[in-house]
N, C-alpha and C positions, 0 to 999 in steps of 0.2 A: 568735391570730395574725391578727387583723382590726382595722383602725381605720376609723372611719366617722363621718359627720355627718348629722344630719337638720336641716332648716331650714324656715322659714316666711317668705313674703313678705307683709308687711302690706298692700301696695298691691293685690295681685292675688288674694290668698287661696290662692295656690299653695303646695304643700308639696313638698319635694324631699329627696333623699338622694344622697350620694356615699360609696362604700365600696370598700375594696381588701383583698386578702389574698394569702398565698403559696399558697393552695389554688386550685382551679379553680371557675369558674362561680359566683362569689359573688353576682351580681346577682339570681339567681332565688330565693335561699334566705333572705336576711337582712332584706330591706327590704319594708315594706308602707306604702302611702300612701293617703290619702283626701282628695280635693280640698276645701279649705275646712274640713276637720275635724281632720286630724292626721297624724302619721307615727310609725312603730313600727320599732324595731330588735330583732332577736333573733339573737344570735351566741354564739360559743364552744360547741363541740359542739352546733351549731345544731339546734333543733327548730322548723321553720317554722310549725308549728301554733300556737306561742305568739305569733308575729307575726300570724297570722290572727285569733286571739282578741283580741289587743290592738287591732288596727285596727278590728275590729267594735265594740268598746267606744268607741273614740275617735269613730267615725262617729255614735254615738248621743249624743255630747256629754259623755261621762264625762271627768272631770279626769285629768291625767296620773298623779298620785300614786295615785289610786284604780285606774286601769288597771294600773299596775305591781303593786299589791297583789293585785288579782284574778288577774292572770296568774301571779304567784308562787304563789298558793294553788291553782292549777289542776293542778300537776304535782308529783310526788314527787321529780323529778330537777332541781328548780330550782337546786340548789347547783352544778350543772355549767354553768349558763347565765349569760349576760350580756344584759340587756335594757334598753331605753330607750324612752321615749314623749315625744312633743311634742303638746300638745293644741290645741284651737281658739282658746285665748287666748294661745298661745305659751309656756305653762308646761311645764316639763320634769321628768322623774323618771327614775331609773335604779336598777338592782339588779345587784350583782356577787355571783355565787354563791361560797360558801366553799370549793368544790372547785377553784377556779381557782388554779393554782400560780405563775402568772407575774406580771410587772408589769402591772397593769391600772389604769385610771383613767377618769374622765369629767369634762367641764366643761360647765356650763350657761352659755350666753351669751344675749344678747337674741335671742329667736326661734330659738334653736338648741340642740342637744345634740350634743357630740362624745364618742365612746365608743371604747375600745380595750382589747385584751388581748394578751398575749405581746408587750409593747412593749419597745423599746430603752430607754425612760426614761419617767417619769411625766408629763413635760411635753408629750407629743405631743398629747393632746386640747386642752390650753390653747392651743397654737400654732394648732391648727385653728380653734378658736372665735374667736381673735383675728383670723385671716385672714378668716373669714366676716363678722365684724361691722365690719371696718375701713371698708368703703365700702358702705353700704346702698343707694346709688343704682344699683349694678350689678345686672344681671339675676340672679335667684336661681341659675340654672345656673352662671353664672360665679363667683358667690360660693362655691358648693359645690365647684367645681373648684379654686379657689384654696385652699380649706380642705384638700382632700385632698392637694394638692401640698405645703402647709405641713406636714402630718402626715408625709409621706414625707421631706421635707427636714430635719425636726427629729429624725429617727431612725427613725420608723416601727416596723416589726416588728424583733424582736431578730435574726431570721434571714430572709434573702430567698432568691431574688428575689420581688418581687410579681408574681404570675402571673395574677390576674384583678382586674377593677375594673368599677364600674358607676356610671352617673349617671342619675337619674330625677327628673323634675319633672312634677307633675300639671298638668291644664288643664281648661277647662270642657267640658261635655257628655260627661264620662267619657273624653276623649281626652288622653293624656299629651302634654305639650309636648316632653319628651325621655324616651326610654327606651333608653339606649345602654349596651352591654355589651361588654367584652373578656373572653371566657370563658377564653382561654388566651393568654399572652404569653411569648415566648422572651427578652424583654429586660426591660422595665419596663412593667407593666400601666397604671400611672398616666400615663406618657408616651403610651402607645398610646391611652388614653382621651382625653387632651387632643387628640391628632391627630384622632380620630374626632369629637369634639365640634366642633373647628374646621371639619372638612369638612362637618358637618351644618348649619352656620350658614346661615340663610335658608330651610331646609327646613320649619321649623315651621308656617308659614302654609300652605304648599302641602299638607302632609299633612292639616292640618285642613280645607282646602277640598275635598280629595279625598273626605273622609268626609262633610262636611256639605253641599257644593254640587258634586257630581260633574259636573253639566251645564255648569258654568262653566269646567271645566278642559279645555283643548285637548289633542289627541293629538299626540305627537311624530311628525313626518312620516316620519322614517327607519323607525320601528317600523311605522307604518301601511302604508307602501309595501312593506316587507319582508314583512309579513303577507299582503298581496294577492298578491305574487309567489309566495310559498310555497303559498298556496291554489290558485293557478293551476297550478303545477308538479305538484301532487298531484291535480289534477282534482276539487277539492272545492267548486267554485263554488256548486253547488246547496245544499250543506250550510252553507256560510259565504258568503252573497251580499254580502260587503262591497263589492266593486268596483261592483256594480249600484246601490249606495246611498251613493256617496261623499259626496253632499251632506248626509247625515244626521250627519256628524261634523265638528267644527271641528278643523283640523289646523294645526300651527305648525312652523316650522323649528327 
């Protein structure tokens, strides 16, 4: 009851994934990424340890087909699982366990793999891959979102509603460009994820600067002044001498 896509940006070396399901909190369980090295999906009666093993192999430079073979050989329960890998050269491989009773399918496109189970029809992954590859000039996150929306709009799961969804894209220095999750939705998790993604636009560079260059980031004046006021109200100036050292911080409106 999950459909997903992993993709690679040839220009930046970023890897990403978009995923949704009618279950809760899908983003933490099924996706594993390594910047510049690969992406891994483990779904259908998910064992997240298979994703952990797969991404560790991809990070070492193992080819996608060899990763899938090794992951399959690592567990006696593989026939309940659906897994996919995308390697550092953009090659993809997938495995569908024989204990899967539903419509399931996958499609390999240029620098992407779309994968799904308990689907409304077998064309869902193809529609996702088509949407991903349609305009390679778009940012990877946008291509992944369009693919997820295409999967939903072409039928998606056999039963809904879609209750959780996630979008993740890697970045340099081990800092993800996006890691956005809708863990529970009362309407349409993909639509909620799109709204979250749109609201997050422009935050990517700020989050990276906060991590890598904290001294260059000014403090919001309203938070700064509210903090000073509360410190004063509680008589905590000796413990938190912020007001005495106002010039130590750069403040902006």
